[in-house]
TIVO-2410 file (N, C-alpha, C; in nm, 3 decimals):
# residues 77
REC num residu      c1      c2      c3 atome chaine
REC   1      M   0.680   6.918  -9.726     N      A
REC   1      M   0.803   6.997  -9.750    CA      A
REC   1      M   0.836   7.047  -9.587     C      A
REC   2      T   0.977   7.023  -9.518     N      A
REC   2      T   0.993   7.048  -9.415    CA      A
REC   2      T   1.058   7.223  -9.433     C      A
REC   3      L   1.068   7.247  -9.317     N      A
REC   3      L   1.109   7.458  -9.330    CA      A
REC   3      L   1.250   7.449  -9.384     C      A
REC   4      R   1.333   7.351  -9.361     N      A
REC   4      R   1.491   7.326  -9.383    CA      A
REC   4      R   1.477   7.350  -9.543     C      A
REC   5      E   1.373   7.255  -9.631     N      A
REC   5      E   1.379   7.210  -9.755    CA      A
REC   5      E   1.285   7.338  -9.789     C      A
REC   6      Y   1.233   7.396  -9.756     N      A
REC   6      Y   1.171   7.528  -9.822    CA      A
REC   6      Y   1.240   7.638  -9.838     C      A
REC   7      L   1.360   7.650  -9.712     N      A
REC   7      L   1.420   7.764  -9.728    CA      A
REC   7      L   1.553   7.765  -9.799     C      A
REC   8      K   1.584   7.608  -9.844     N      A
REC   8      K   1.701   7.576  -9.951    CA      A
REC   8      K   1.606   7.584 -10.039     C      A
REC   9      A   1.487   7.561 -10.114     N      A
REC   9      A   1.455   7.598 -10.235    CA      A
REC   9      A   1.439   7.739 -10.279     C      A
REC  10      V   1.439   7.830 -10.185     N      A
REC  10      V   1.400   7.931 -10.179    CA      A
REC  10      V   1.539   8.044 -10.199     C      A
REC  11      L   1.591   7.961 -10.155     N      A
REC  11      L   1.725   8.071 -10.160    CA      A
REC  11      L   1.869   7.990 -10.245     C      A
REC  12      K   1.804   7.882 -10.318     N      A
REC  12      K   1.877   7.844 -10.405    CA      A
REC  12      K   1.959   7.900 -10.540     C      A
REC  13      P   1.887   7.948 -10.610     N      A
REC  13      P   1.903   8.076 -10.684    CA      A
REC  13      P   1.992   8.201 -10.650     C      A
REC  14      L   2.019   8.203 -10.532     N      A
REC  14      L   2.067   8.307 -10.486    CA      A
REC  14      L   2.173   8.235 -10.369     C      A
REC  15      S   2.205   8.169 -10.389     N      A
REC  15      S   2.277   8.072 -10.259    CA      A
REC  15      S   2.420   8.096 -10.295     C      A
REC  16      D   2.507   8.180 -10.387     N      A
REC  16      D   2.580   8.178 -10.370    CA      A
REC  16      D   2.636   8.356 -10.328     C      A
REC  17      K   2.521   8.413 -10.333     N      A
REC  17      K   2.521   8.588 -10.243    CA      A
REC  17      K   2.489   8.569 -10.132     C      A
REC  18      V   2.435   8.504 -10.021     N      A
REC  18      V   2.405   8.498  -9.911    CA      A
REC  18      V   2.515   8.473  -9.838     C      A
REC  19      D   2.549   8.581  -9.737     N      A
REC  19      D   2.620   8.606  -9.636    CA      A
REC  19      D   2.641   8.538  -9.513     C      A
REC  20      Y   2.492   8.545  -9.451     N      A
REC  20      Y   2.462   8.486  -9.346    CA      A
REC  20      Y   2.288   8.496  -9.337     C      A
REC  21      V   2.231   8.401  -9.221     N      A
REC  21      V   2.088   8.397  -9.207    CA      A
REC  21      V   2.063   8.422  -9.075     C      A
REC  22      I   2.003   8.510  -9.032     N      A
REC  22      I   1.938   8.538  -8.865    CA      A
REC  22      I   1.799   8.499  -8.873     C      A
REC  23      K   1.756   8.452  -8.737     N      A
REC  23      K   1.625   8.452  -8.696    CA      A
REC  23      K   1.615   8.547  -8.608     C      A
REC  24      S   1.567   8.655  -8.590     N      A
REC  24      S   1.530   8.810  -8.524    CA      A
REC  24      S   1.412   8.813  -8.483     C      A
REC  25      R   1.427   8.885  -8.334     N      A
REC  25      R   1.313   8.899  -8.277    CA      A
REC  25      R   1.277   9.055  -8.325     C      A
REC  26      D   1.137   9.101  -8.334     N      A
REC  26      D   1.092   9.215  -8.443    CA      A
REC  26      D   1.101   9.323  -8.305     C      A
REC  27      G   1.159   9.335  -8.146     N      A
REC  27      G   1.135   9.406  -8.064    CA      A
REC  27      G   1.021   9.450  -8.046     C      A
REC  28      R   0.940   9.433  -8.052     N      A
REC  28      R   0.812   9.474  -7.982    CA      A
REC  28      R   0.766   9.402  -7.850     C      A
REC  29      I   0.733   9.434  -7.774     N      A
REC  29      I   0.719   9.370  -7.643    CA      A
REC  29      I   0.548   9.305  -7.614     C      A
REC  30      Y   0.524   9.205  -7.609     N      A
REC  30      Y   0.399   9.150  -7.609    CA      A
REC  30      Y   0.383   9.066  -7.423     C      A
REC  31      K   0.335   9.121  -7.327     N      A
REC  31      K   0.310   9.009  -7.208    CA      A
REC  31      K   0.462   8.993  -7.179     C      A
REC  32      G   0.575   9.069  -7.170     N      A
REC  32      G   0.626   9.033  -7.130    CA      A
REC  32      G   0.810   9.006  -7.203     C      A
REC  33      S   0.778   8.965  -7.322     N      A
REC  33      S   0.824   8.884  -7.406    CA      A
REC  33      S   0.833   8.965  -7.556     C      A
REC  34      C   0.902   8.916  -7.637     N      A
REC  34      C   0.899   8.930  -7.809    CA      A
REC  34      C   0.787   8.844  -7.850     C      A
REC  35      S   0.718   8.916  -7.892     N      A
REC  35      S   0.581   8.851  -7.986    CA      A
REC  35      S   0.589   8.780  -8.098     C      A
REC  36      K   0.678   8.836  -8.210     N      A
REC  36      K   0.717   8.805  -8.292    CA      A
REC  36      K   0.886   8.782  -8.349     C      A
REC  37      E   0.916   8.669  -8.444     N      A
REC  37      E   1.063   8.656  -8.477    CA      A
REC  37      E   0.998   8.652  -8.659     C      A
REC  38      F   1.155   8.682  -8.715     N      A
REC  38      F   1.098   8.673  -8.836    CA      A
REC  38      F   1.261   8.642  -8.888     C      A
REC  39      L   1.290   8.590  -9.024     N      A
REC  39      L   1.436   8.544  -9.076    CA      A
REC  39      L   1.464   8.655  -9.167     C      A
REC  40      F   1.588   8.711  -9.143     N      A
REC  40      F   1.698   8.785  -9.182    CA      A
REC  40      F   1.771   8.716  -9.311     C      A
REC  41      I   1.763   8.771  -9.412     N      A
REC  41      I   1.879   8.692  -9.496    CA      A
REC  41      I   1.960   8.793  -9.534     C      A
REC  42      K   2.110   8.832  -9.511     N      A
REC  42      K   2.159   8.901  -9.560    CA      A
REC  42      K   2.255   8.885  -9.682     C      A
REC  43      F   2.272   8.934  -9.772     N      A
REC  43      F   2.344   8.883  -9.948    CA      A
REC  43      F   2.445   8.972  -9.935     C      A
REC  44      Y   2.544   8.976  -9.984     N      A
REC  44      Y   2.676   9.049 -10.020    CA      A
REC  44      Y   2.619   9.190 -10.065     C      A
REC  45      D   2.527   9.200 -10.129     N      A
REC  45      D   2.511   9.343 -10.185    CA      A
REC  45      D   2.319   9.400 -10.153     C      A
REC  46      G   2.303   9.324 -10.029     N      A
REC  46      G   2.153   9.382  -9.993    CA      A
REC  46      G   2.124   9.255  -9.872     C      A
REC  47      D   1.985   9.262  -9.864     N      A
REC  47      D   1.902   9.202  -9.768    CA      A
REC  47      D   1.770   9.165  -9.775     C      A
REC  48      F   1.710   9.071  -9.730     N      A
REC  48      F   1.590   9.022  -9.740    CA      A
REC  48      F   1.500   9.003  -9.594     C      A
REC  49      S   1.400   8.993  -9.541     N      A
REC  49      S   1.348   8.931  -9.406    CA      A
REC  49      S   1.218   8.908  -9.490     C      A
REC  50      F   1.185   8.766  -9.403     N      A
REC  50      F   1.035   8.703  -9.435    CA      A
REC  50      F   0.969   8.735  -9.358     C      A
REC  51      P   0.834   8.729  -9.382     N      A
REC  51      P   0.755   8.777  -9.305    CA      A
REC  51      P   0.762   8.688  -9.179     C      A
REC  52      S   0.707   8.789  -9.081     N      A
REC  52      S   0.754   8.786  -8.886    CA      A
REC  52      S   0.622   8.633  -8.903     C      A
REC  53      F   0.662   8.544  -8.790     N      A
REC  53      F   0.601   8.430  -8.726    CA      A
REC  53      F   0.568   8.453  -8.555     C      A
REC  54      D   0.484   8.392  -8.513     N      A
REC  54      D   0.517   8.398  -8.370    CA      A
REC  54      D   0.619   8.304  -8.316     C      A
REC  55      S   0.686   8.404  -8.187     N      A
REC  55      S   0.795   8.355  -8.090    CA      A
REC  55      S   0.763   8.206  -8.091     C      A
REC  56      G   0.923   8.132  -8.156     N      A
REC  56      G   0.931   7.983  -8.102    CA      A
REC  56      G   0.838   7.915  -8.140     C      A
REC  57      K   0.785   7.946  -8.249     N      A
REC  57      K   0.692   7.836  -8.380    CA      A
REC  57      K   0.782   7.778  -8.433     C      A
REC  58      M   0.827   7.865  -8.525     N      A
REC  58      M   0.927   7.816  -8.647    CA      A
REC  58      M   1.090   7.851  -8.607     C      A
REC  59      Y   1.167   7.722  -8.692     N      A
REC  59      Y   1.260   7.722  -8.664    CA      A
REC  59      Y   1.363   7.725  -8.586     C      A
REC  60      S   1.331   7.620  -8.475     N      A
REC  60      S   1.316   7.616  -8.341    CA      A
REC  60      S   1.480   7.550  -8.330     C      A
REC  61      G   1.544   7.517  -8.421     N      A
REC  61      G   1.711   7.450  -8.362    CA      A
REC  61      G   1.775   7.578  -8.443     C      A
REC  62      M   1.761   7.694  -8.426     N      A
REC  62      M   1.813   7.821  -8.436    CA      A
REC  62      M   1.802   7.905  -8.346     C      A
REC  63      E   1.922   7.967  -8.303     N      A
REC  63      E   1.911   8.092  -8.181    CA      A
REC  63      E   1.872   8.216  -8.195     C      A
REC  64      P   1.806   8.282  -8.160     N      A
REC  64      P   1.759   8.396  -8.182    CA      A
REC  64      P   1.894   8.493  -8.196     C      A
REC  65      E   1.911   8.599  -8.327     N      A
REC  65      E   2.016   8.687  -8.323    CA      A
REC  65      E   2.157   8.626  -8.348     C      A
REC  66      K   2.181   8.486  -8.370     N      A
REC  66      K   2.314   8.406  -8.443    CA      A
REC  66      K   2.311   8.430  -8.561     C      A
REC  67      K   2.415   8.477  -8.651     N      A
REC  67      K   2.454   8.447  -8.769    CA      A
REC  67      K   2.464   8.313  -8.777     C      A
REC  68      Y   2.396   8.265  -8.883     N      A
REC  68      Y   2.426   8.112  -8.977    CA      A
REC  68      Y   2.438   8.128  -9.103     C      A
REC  69      K   2.575   8.072  -9.138     N      A
REC  69      K   2.593   8.019  -9.278    CA      A
REC  69      K   2.521   7.913  -9.320     C      A
REC  70      L   2.493   7.924  -9.479     N      A
REC  70      L   2.420   7.837  -9.517    CA      A
REC  70      L   2.456   7.685  -9.471     C      A
REC  71      E   2.590   7.661  -9.491     N      A
REC  71      E   2.632   7.531  -9.460    CA      A
REC  71      E   2.604   7.487  -9.275     C      A
REC  72      E   2.592   7.569  -9.179     N      A
REC  72      E   2.528   7.555  -9.073    CA      A
REC  72      E   2.422   7.527  -9.084     C      A
REC  73      L   2.342   7.550  -9.113     N      A
REC  73      L   2.170   7.530  -9.125    CA      A
REC  73      L   2.148   7.373  -9.214     C      A
REC  74      G   2.246   7.330  -9.242     N      A
REC  74      G   2.208   7.203  -9.339    CA      A
REC  74      G   2.199   7.243  -9.454     C      A
REC  75      I   2.237   7.365  -9.567     N      A
REC  75      I   2.197   7.385  -9.648    CA      A
REC  75      I   2.300   7.387  -9.762     C      A
REC  76      T   2.294   7.315  -9.854     N      A
REC  76      T   2.429   7.337  -9.908    CA      A
REC  76      T   2.359   7.243 -10.064     C      A
REC  77      Y   2.403   7.277 -10.170     N      A
REC  77      Y   2.393   7.267 -10.332    CA      A
REC  77      Y   2.517   7.140 -10.414     C      A
***
């Protein structure tokens, strides 16, 4: 299962409530750069963050701090 397929499966029951998705940096600096990133899901009535991962290791096609609609990520139902 690719990361896109995983994200699509996880968000499927909530897809109509997702406003946008961001790959965000955690703000901690280690050796001159952010060491961790995480996915932040903004729903119309709340939000959710996935566990952090090493910077540049996952979701490499996403620009940090850019708001993506599900369709922009190729996630459609």
